[in-house]
N, C-alpha and C positions, 0 to 999 in steps of 0.2 A: 551637566546643565548646558543647554545651547544658549549662548549669548549673542553671537553675531546674527545680524538679519540674513546674511548669505550662509547657508548651511552647506559645507562642503561634503561631497559624496565621492567616494571611491570604489571602483568595481574591480574585483579581481576574477578573472576568466570571462572571456567574451565569446563563449560557445552560445548554444541556443538561448539559455536563460539570461545570461549576461548581456548578450546583443538585445534581447527582448526587452530587458529593464532599460537599456540605453534608448531604444527605439520609443518606448513609451513616455519616457521623460521628455525627449525631443518633440514628439507628437502632441503631447497633452500637457505640456508645461504650463499654459495659461490656465487651465482647468486645476491642475495640481496645486499651483501657487495660489490660487483663489481659496482653496482648501486650507492652506497653511498660512494665510496672512497673519502678521506683516512679514513672514519669513519668505525667503527665495531660495531656490536651488542652484548650487555651483558645483558642477562637475570638475573634481581636482585630480583625478588620475584614473587610468586603466592599466590593467596588468594582465598579460598573457604571454606564456612561452613561445606561441606561435605568432611569429611577426606577420604573417598573412592577415591575422584577425586586426591589424591596426586599422581604425577608422579612416575612412576617405576624407572626412571633414578635416580641413587644415587645423582648425583649433584644437580638435579632439586628438589629432595624430601627434600634436606638440606635447601632450601630456600622456602619451602612451609609453609603456616600458615593459620590459620583460622581468622586472623586479618588483614582486608583490610587496616587499618589505619597504621599497621606496613610497609605494602608495600609502602604506599603514604608517610610515613615520612622518609624512607630510602634516605639519601642524594645521594646515587649513582643513584636513579631513576630519569630519565629525562622525560620519556614519560610513562603515565598511560594509559592501555587499560582497560576500563570498559566494561565487558561482563556479567554482573549479570542480566541484564533484569528488567523490571518493574519499577516503578516511584521510589519507596523508598525500600532499602536505596541507590539505584544507585545515584540518584540526589545529596544527601548529600555527596558521596565519590567523585563525579565529582567536585562539587562546592569546596570542601576542597582542592582537588589536584590542581585545577587552582589557588585557592588563596595562595597555597604554591608554586607558580611558576612552576608548572609541565605542560607539554603539556599533552592533553587528546585526545584519540581516542575512539569512542563508536558506536556500532550499535543500541544503544537504541533509537528507535524512539519516544516513549512516552515520555522520558525526553527531547529530542530535541524539540518535538512539544509542550510541556507544559511549559518548561523552557529554551529553546534555546536562546531567546533574552538575558535573564539575564546572562546566562553562556557566551555567546559571549561577552557581556560588561565586565565581570570579566576577560575573556582572554585577551581583548584589553588592559585593565588597566595593567594587569601583564605581557603584552608583550610575551604571549605564544599563542599557537594555540589550538582550540578546533574543532576537525575534525570529521565528521559522514558520510562519504560516504556510509558506509554499511548499514545505517538506512533505505535506500530505495533501492530496487532492488537486495540487497545482492551483487552478482557478477557482476551486470551491473553497470558501472561506470557513472551513469545517473547524479549524482550531479556535478561531474567534467565537464561533457559535458555542461551543462546548465550554469553553473558558469564561466568556463574559455574559452570554446571553441565557443559556439554559442553566439558571442558578436557583429555580424554585424548588428543585427536589433533585435527588440523585438519580444518575443513569442507571438503567439496569442492562441495557444492551447496546453495543455498537457492533455493526456487521456490515460487510459490503465488499465491493469490487475495488481494490486499491491499486492494482496494476495494469496498466493500459496495454502493455506488450502482450501478456497472456491472454487478456480478454480479446484482443485482435486475432491472435493465433486461433484460439477456441472457436471464435465466430466463423473464421474460415474454414475450419474443419467441420463445423455444424453445417454450414450453407453450401459448400462445395464438395463435401466428401473426400477431402485431400488429408494426407499424412501430416503429422506434426512438422516434419522437416520441411516439406513443401510449404506449409503455412508460415513457417519462421523465415523461409527464404523471402516470401513476398512480404512480410513484416520488415525485413531488413531493407529491402528494395524501397519501401514507402517511407523508411526512416523512423519507424515505430519501434524497431529493435536495434540495439547495439551490434557491433561486429562480434563481441563477447557478451551474448545475452545471458550468461548463467545466473546472474542474481535475479533475474526475472523469472527465468523458467524454474529455478530450484525455490522459488518462494521468499528468497531473502529480501528483496526489496518490499514486498508486502509485509514481512515480519517487522521490519524497521517502522513501517507506517503505523501498523496496529499497535505497536509497542508505545508510540508517541500519543496516538489517540487514547489509548488506554490509561497512560499516565496523567494526562490533562483530563480526561472525561471522568475517571473515577478518583481524582485528587489523590494519586497513590504513587509511592516509589516502588518500582518494579525491578525484577532481575530479568534482563534479557536472555540470559542463558537458560531460563526455566520454562521458556515458551517454544511449545511444540510447534514445527512447521514442516511442510512438505510442498513441493511445486507441482509442475504438471508434466515432468519428463516421462513419468510412466503411463500418461494418458495417450491411448492409441486410437487410431481412426474408428475402429470397431466399438470402443467404449462410447464415443461420440454419437455413433449412428444407433447403437441399442438404446441409449438414453433418449434420443429423439423419438424412437419408435415408441417409447413407453411415456412420452409427453413431457420431457425433461431436457434442459439444456445442462451442459457440464460448465461451471464456473470456477475460477480460483478464488475462494473466498477467504477473508479474514475476519474473525469475530472475537468479541470478548463479551462475555456474560457473567454478571455478579449475582452470586446466590451463596446464601448461608455463610457471608463473610470472607468468601473466596472468589477469585477470578478464574474462569476457565478461557483462556486465549489460545486460539489456533489459527494457523494458516493451512489451508488444505483444499484440493479439489473437492466440489460437491455437486450433486444434482440439484438443480433448481426448477421447480415447476414452471411450465411455460407462460403461465398467468403471473407470475411473480414480476414485481417492478424490476427487480435485478436482472431478469431476462431482457429487459428493454435497453439496458446499457450496451450499446454496441461500440466496436471499434476500440479505440484508445481511451474512451470515456471512462471515468470513475463513477460510482454510485455507492452512497453510504446511507445506511439506515441506522437511526437512534430510537430508543425508547425509554421513556421515563414515566412514572405513574401519573404524574400531573399535566404533562403535555402530550402524552400519548406516543403514537407512531410518527415519526418525521423521517422524510426521505430527501436526499441532496444528491444531485447529479450535474456532471458538467465535464469540461475538458480536464483529463488527468495528465496531460503532457503538453509540451509545446512552449516555444520561447515567449511568445506574447501572452500566453495564458499564465506562465509562471512569473514572467516580469510584471504582470497586473498586480499580483498579490505581494510581490517585492516592493513595489512602490507604495501600496497601501501600508505595508509595514513601516516603510520610511516616513509616510505622512504621520502615521501614529506615533512614532518617536519624536517628530519635529513637535507635534501637538501636545504630548505628554512625556517629555524626556526624562522625568523622575519617576514615572509610573513604573512600578515592579510587581508583577501580579503572580509570580510563580512561589511565593514562599512555601506554599504547601508541598512543593515537589522537593524542597530542601530540607524537610522535617523528616528525620530518620525514623521516627516513631510512627510516621503514616504509612510505613511498608505494608503492603497487601500481598498475601500469598497467592500464587498461582496453582491451581489444582488440576491434575491430569483428569481425563474424561472418561476412562475406561469402564467406569462403572454406571454411567449415565445411560439410560434407554433412549436409543435413536432409531430410526428408519435407514436401512442400508440398501444399496444397490449392489448385487452380486453379479460378476462377470465370469464366466467359465469359458476356457478355451479347450476343445476336444479334438482328439484324433479321430476324424470322420470314419475312418476304416474300422475303428473299434467301437463305433458309436452304439450304445445300447440303451437309448431313452433315459439318459441321465437325470433329467428333471424329475421324471415320475418316479423311477425306480430307486434312486439313490438320494438325490438331492432333497427332493420333496419329503421323502419319508424321514430322513434324518433330521430335517429342519422341524417338521411337525412333531416328531417325537420330543424335541426339546422346547415345544411349545413356542416355535417361531413359524409364522404363517408367511407363505408366499402369496402376496397380493395381487402381483401381475409379472408376467414373464413375456419374453419375445426371443427370437433366435435370427441369426443371419449366417451365411455362408459367404466367405470373401473369394476374390478371385484365385487365391492359392488353395481351395477347396478345404479351408478350415472352417470348422463349425463354432460359432461364438453364441452362447446363451446368455440372455441378461434377465435379472429378475429383481423385484423390489420386495423386501421383507415387511413384516409388522415391526413394532417397537422391540428392541433386544439390545442388551448390553454389549458393548463392543468385545470385551474379553471373552463373553460366552460365545459369540459369533464366531471368533477366532478359532476356538477350541472345537466348535461343530465343523467348520470348513475344513480343519485339519484333519479331522476323521473321514469326512468325505473324500478328500484327496486321497487318503490312504487306501480307501475301499475301491477307488474306480481307477483301473489301469488306462482308460481312455481319456481321462482328464489330464491335461498338460499344464493347466495353470488356473488358479482361482483368485480373483481379487475382489476387495470391495471398496465402496466409496460411499460416504455419508450422503444422505438426502437432507437437503437444507431445510429446517423448520424454525423459524425465529421464535425466540422463547415466548413471545406473547401471543402467538397464534392458537 
């Protein structure tokens, strides 16, 4: 319970999001305090190991420290904002703050995905709140929507673009016909990609986010280890250009579809039709599609990263805590009987894009003589196809199939690869179809 009229707030980490939170409190204090009357905000401490991040403001500089523990243990601090990032030591600080009866707000999707159930249990026991709206979608208030607003009927599907870094990279590859490495370098120069972008490129960042969305949206306990994921590391320039010729963009999509009591949750690259709203999500923005029987198709988009964007939702969580300090809404996530199984998707029929790399010297009309014949023999129809020759005189063919089970497609493509000496590589990517189209 918050008894004092001045609510003490401590911020751990003054990087982009921590600094953005501070800037919003500074610039919008009058508006915020109008929302939380009769309470007022009091900043009680900032912690960061980088002394260069000490605020220039003399008043704030006086409460800056390199010790997160000092901020947590300050008796005036009622709400902790953890904006350090990464699993450790962030997890330890959050746990310690909750155990000390402090409310906690964080954008840390890794900690929430890996330790969220445990931390929510502690929060419930200590009668405090643990909120993490900013962990998914940054400025898009998607967690609040699926937790508090869409309560008339169950969700059937959550899907979308949840990682701005990979979206920016794939956009550059599509628009400028450049390699992934060239696009990544530009993303790093713009500040959209970290010096080590592996969690983004490998799909891990999007995995954490779809896990959080699915847990809240489907009111379920899930096992993070059971979710399939892959990133964009294998997507090459030729994939993007072949897809473009066929009328598609390639996007890193995260999706969760509930069917027959199971959840099919995946993170993977997919071809998306150029008229789909998801292809209108550019740069570092995020786009999220929801579907439920009574409210139909809903689409949310906005800034998926950035200090001010993330800070805005952190402050919204702070306001929510001050207005409803004893509200705890995640009991369903702590009920072990509410566990939902994640089902693999190998037996579901989907449309696929097939890309074939050939040795042009041995080229023998692969599409007609071998590929199409084998596919049609197995009742898989080639709906559309195209080809390009790159600057290294390598031939790439791309084609889109009819509906087929993934396991069956793998077997057919393996046979084709064995029959044709000129084929150097065959790969396939799913073509996105939302479950309600």
